[in-house]
C-alpha positions in Angstrom: -127.4 -33.8 79.1 -129.8 -34.1 76.1 -126.9 -34.0 73.7 -125.1 -36.9 75.6 -128.3 -39.0 75.4 -128.7 -38.3 71.7 -125.1 -39.3 71.0 -125.5 -42.4 73.1 -128.6 -43.4 71.2 -126.8 -42.9 67.9 -123.9 -45.0 69.0 -126.3 -47.7 70.2 -128.1 -47.8 66.8 -124.8 -48.0 65.0 -123.8 -50.9 67.2 -127.1 -52.7 66.5 -126.7 -52.3 62.7 -123.1 -53.5 62.9 -124.2 -56.6 64.9 -127.0 -57.3 62.5 -124.6 -57.1 59.6 -122.1 -59.5 61.2 -124.9 -61.9 61.9 -126.2 -61.6 58.4 -122.7 -62.3 57.1 -122.3 -65.5 59.2 -125.7 -66.7 58.0 -124.9 -65.9 54.3 -121.7 -67.9 54.6 -123.8 -70.9 55.5 -126.3 -70.3 52.7 -123.8 -69.7 49.9 -122.4 -66.8 47.9 -125.4 -66.2 45.6 -128.0 -66.2 48.3 -125.7 -64.1 50.5 -125.4 -61.4 47.9 -129.2 -61.3 47.5 -129.8 -61.1 51.2 -127.2 -58.4 51.7 -128.8 -56.3 48.9 -132.2 -56.6 50.4 -130.9 -55.7 53.9 -128.9 -52.7 52.7 -131.9 -51.5 50.6 -134.2 -51.6 53.6 -131.6 -49.9 55.8 -131.4 -47.1 53.2 -135.2 -46.5 53.6 -134.9 -46.6 57.4 -131.9 -44.3 57.5 -133.3 -41.7 55.1 -136.0 -40.1 57.4 -133.5 -40.3 60.4 -130.9 -38.5 58.3 -133.3 -35.8 56.9 -134.9 -35.2 60.3 -131.4 -34.7 61.7 -130.6 -32.1 59.0 -133.8 -30.2 59.9 -133.0 -30.3 63.6 -129.4 -29.1 63.1 -130.6 -26.1 61.0 -133.3 -25.1 63.6 -130.8 -25.6 66.4 -128.2 -23.4 64.6 -130.7 -20.6 64.1 -131.9 -20.8 67.7 -128.7 -21.2 69.7 -125.8 -20.0 67.4 -127.3 -17.2 65.4 -128.7 -14.6 67.8 -131.4 -12.2 66.7 -130.2 -9.4 64.5 -130.0 -6.0 66.2 -128.9 -4.0 63.2 -130.5 -2.9 59.9 -127.9 -4.6 57.7 -128.1 -7.7 59.9 -131.7 -8.2 58.6 -130.3 -8.1 55.0 -127.7 -10.7 55.8 -130.2 -13.0 57.5 -132.5 -12.6 54.5 -129.8 -13.7 52.1 -128.8 -16.5 54.4 -132.3 -17.8 54.8 -133.1 -17.6 51.1 -129.9 -19.5 50.2 -130.7 -22.1 52.9 -134.2 -22.7 51.6 -133.2 -22.9 48.0 -130.2 -25.2 48.5 -132.1 -27.1 51.2 -134.9 -27.9 48.9 -132.5 -29.2 46.2 -130.6 -31.1 48.9 -133.8 -32.9 50.2 -135.0 -33.8 46.7 -131.7 -35.3 45.7 -131.2 -37.1 49.0 -134.7 -38.6 48.8 -134.0 -39.7 45.2 -130.6 -41.1 46.3 -131.9 -43.3 49.1 -135.0 -44.4 47.2 -133.0 -45.4 44.1 -130.6 -47.4 46.3 -133.6 -49.4 47.5 -135.8 -49.5 44.4 -133.0 -50.4 42.0 -131.0 -52.9 44.1 -130.0 -56.1 42.5 -132.9 -58.5 42.2 -133.3 -61.8 40.5 -134.8 -61.4 37.0 -134.0 -57.7 36.7 -131.4 -56.3 34.3 -129.8 -52.9 34.4 -130.9 -50.5 31.7 -128.3 -48.8 29.5 -129.4 -45.2 29.1 -127.4 -43.3 26.5 -126.6 -39.5 26.8 -129.6 -37.2 26.5 -128.5 -33.7 25.4 -131.9 -32.2 26.2 -132.0 -33.5 29.7 -128.4 -32.4 30.3 -129.3 -28.9 29.0 -132.2 -28.5 31.5 -130.3 -29.8 34.5 -127.6 -27.3 33.7 -129.8 -24.3 32.9 -132.2 -24.6 35.9 -129.4 -24.7 38.6 -127.6 -21.9 36.7 -130.8 -19.7 37.0 -131.1 -20.4 40.7 -127.3 -19.7 41.3 -127.5 -16.5 39.3 -130.5 -15.2 41.4 -128.6 -16.1 44.6 -125.4 -14.5 43.5 -127.0 -11.3 42.2 -129.1 -10.9 45.4 -126.0 -11.4 47.5 -124.0 -8.9 45.5 -126.9 -6.4 45.7 -126.9 -6.5 49.5 -123.1 -6.7 49.7 -122.7 -3.4 47.9 -125.3 -1.8 50.2 -123.5 -3.1 53.3 -120.1 -2.0 52.1 -121.1 1.4 50.8 -119.5 4.5 52.3 -120.9 5.5 55.7 -123.4 8.4 55.7 -121.9 11.9 56.4 -123.8 12.2 59.7 -122.6 8.8 61.0 -121.1 8.8 64.5 -117.4 7.8 64.3 -115.8 5.6 67.0 -112.3 4.1 66.9 -111.7 0.7 68.6 -108.2 -0.7 69.0 -107.5 -4.3 70.1 -104.5 -5.2 72.2 -103.5 -8.1 74.3 -105.9 -8.5 76.1 -108.6 -5.8 75.9 -110.3 -3.3 73.6 -109.7 0.4 73.7 -112.5 2.7 72.4 -112.0 6.3 71.5 -114.8 8.9 70.9 -114.3 12.4 69.5 -114.9 15.3 71.9 -116.9 18.5 71.4 -114.9 19.3 68.2 -116.3 16.1 66.6 -112.8 15.1 65.4 -110.5 12.2 66.4 -107.0 13.6 67.0 -103.8 12.3 65.4 -102.0 9.4 67.1 -98.6 7.8 66.7 -97.6 4.3 67.9 -94.2 5.6 69.1 -96.0 7.7 71.7 -97.7 4.7 73.4 -96.8 4.4 77.1 -98.6 3.5 80.3 -100.1 7.0 80.5 -101.0 7.2 76.8 -102.5 3.8 75.7 -103.5 5.1 72.3 -100.3 7.1 71.6 -102.3 10.3 71.1 -100.2 13.3 69.9 -100.9 16.1 72.4 -99.5 18.6 69.9 -102.7 18.1 67.9 -105.4 20.1 69.6 -108.0 17.7 68.4 -106.7 15.0 70.7 -107.2 17.0 73.9 -111.0 16.4 74.1 -111.0 12.8 72.8 -112.7 10.4 75.2 -111.5 6.8 76.1 -114.4 5.2 78.0 -114.5 1.7 79.5 -117.5 0.6 77.4 -119.0 1.1 74.0 -122.1 3.2 73.6 -124.2 3.4 70.4 -127.3 5.4 69.5 -130.3 3.5 68.3 -131.3 4.3 64.7 -128.1 6.3 64.2 -125.4 5.2 61.6 -122.2 4.3 63.4 -118.8 4.1 61.7 -116.2 2.0 63.4 -112.5 2.4 62.8 -110.8 -0.9 63.8 -107.1 -1.1 64.7 -104.7 -3.5 66.5 -101.9 -2.5 68.7 -100.0 -5.8 68.6 -101.2 -9.0 67.1 -104.2 -9.8 64.9 -107.5 -9.6 66.7 -111.1 -9.9 65.4 -113.8 -7.3 66.1 -116.9 -9.4 66.7 -120.4 -8.0 67.5 -122.6 -11.0 66.7 -126.0 -9.4 67.4 -125.1 -6.6 64.9 -123.6 -9.0 62.3 -120.3 -7.2 62.5 -117.1 -9.3 62.3 -113.8 -7.9 61.0 -110.2 -8.6 61.6 -108.2 -6.0 63.5 -104.8 -6.0 61.7 -101.7 -4.2 63.0 -100.9 -1.2 60.8 -104.0 -1.6 58.6 -107.1 0.3 59.9 -110.4 -1.4 58.9 -113.7 0.5 58.7 -117.3 -0.6 58.9 -120.6 1.1 59.5 -123.9 -0.1 60.7 -127.2 1.1 62.3 -128.4 -0.3 65.6 -132.0 -1.3 65.5 -132.9 -1.8 69.2 -131.8 -0.3 72.5 -130.4 -2.6 75.2 -133.6 -2.3 77.1 -135.7 -3.2 74.0 -133.4 -6.2 73.3 -133.9 -7.5 76.9 -137.6 -7.5 76.3 -137.2 -9.3 72.9 -135.0 -12.1 74.2 -136.9 -12.3 77.5 -133.8 -11.8 79.6 -133.6 -8.8 81.9 -129.9 -9.3 82.4 -129.1 -9.4 78.7 -126.2 -7.1 77.5 -124.6 -6.7 74.1 -120.9 -7.6 74.0 -117.9 -6.9 71.9 -115.6 -10.0 71.8 -112.5 -11.1 70.0 -113.1 -13.9 67.5 -109.4 -14.5 66.8 -107.3 -16.5 69.1 -104.7 -13.9 70.0 -102.8 -15.3 73.0 -103.1 -17.0 76.4 -105.7 -14.6 77.8 -107.8 -14.3 74.6 -110.9 -15.2 76.5 -110.6 -11.9 78.5 -111.0 -9.7 75.4 -114.5 -8.5 76.1 -116.1 -5.0 76.3 -119.7 -4.1 77.3 -121.8 -2.5 74.6 -124.8 -0.2 75.4 -127.3 0.9 72.8 -129.4 3.9 74.0 -131.5 6.8 72.8 -129.8 10.0 71.6 -130.8 11.8 74.8 -129.3 9.1 76.9 -126.1 9.0 74.9 -125.8 12.8 75.1 -126.1 12.6 78.9 -123.5 9.8 79.1 -120.9 11.5 76.8 -121.3 14.7 78.7 -120.2 13.0 81.9 -117.1 11.5 80.3 -113.8 13.1 81.1 -111.3 13.8 78.2 -108.4 11.4 78.2 -106.0 14.2 78.1 -106.9 15.2 81.7 -106.1 11.7 82.8 -102.9 11.2 80.8 -101.6 14.7 81.5 -102.8 15.8 84.9 -102.5 19.5 85.8 -99.3 20.4 87.6 -99.5 21.4 91.3 -100.0 25.1 91.7 -96.7 26.8 93.0 -96.9 28.5 96.3 -96.8 32.3 96.2 -93.6 34.1 97.3 -95.2 36.2 100.1 -96.8 33.1 101.6 -93.5 31.3 101.5 -91.7 34.2 103.3 -94.4 34.3 105.9 -93.8 30.6 106.6 -90.1 31.2 107.0 -90.7 34.0 109.5 -93.0 31.8 111.6 -90.3 29.1 111.6 -87.7 31.5 112.9 -90.0 32.7 115.7 -90.5 29.1 116.7 -86.7 28.5 116.8 -86.2 31.6 119.1 -88.8 30.3 121.5 
């Protein structure tokens, strides 16, 4: 509702300015061309001063609104690095933006055409051009070097003790796979995919027989986590906004990324003031008619809680390949036949 009111006010202000301009044009026609141009310049110069604070306040509001509503609090270690670079860039470029915009609006008012004033011809100034090239170059170099420093930290190889999880996107849900007690993800082959084997796991590989495919993702707080991202059909996008993780899931091309969760789900609920808050994995790539349904619950917990949860999970092999029924023993079968014959004689 607030947004609608603000948009309505903006439209109303534009309408008022338009009507004032039309009225001014009619009056100027009656006054003559010279007086008309003078009056128009004065009006436009004043409007520049009026519009300047409105425009700059709107820019500040949009930046604050973006941070508050569209950029959730970081819940990973590397997320803090990304936010730091983003905020630094926003402050530096924002400062330059505000200074140049203030100068632009002020110059439009201060140096408007006025009677008795003549434009000054200012020849090139090599010294001035040198400084306004060097100073921006210094700031840009600092921003680029800082960004590259964090980029190489974020994209560095995952630690050897990182927990490995494979996540596969398909229309229209995510499939997560955890290694079992052997700590290894077994081999898979897309030709083996069927209704009873959604990941196409190769049961000839012993490492697949204890792999776990749960219905939700579980991370350990403070523990590096390496994600192997796949797609089973079309392009999807693995999106964990609170962890600052967003990568495409491309068919046939596995993508990897690692990060370290910073808060448990319970801690995050306290931080955001919402007892019903939950982390969520979403698809940020429109992948079909039911794209909106591609969600998976994410739980961040302590190591002890994770160990208890993973212990209760059943290996996918037991679901995909249920144990065959036990054959009845021969003596028991013969005994049943004898009982049936006795019943017939009766």
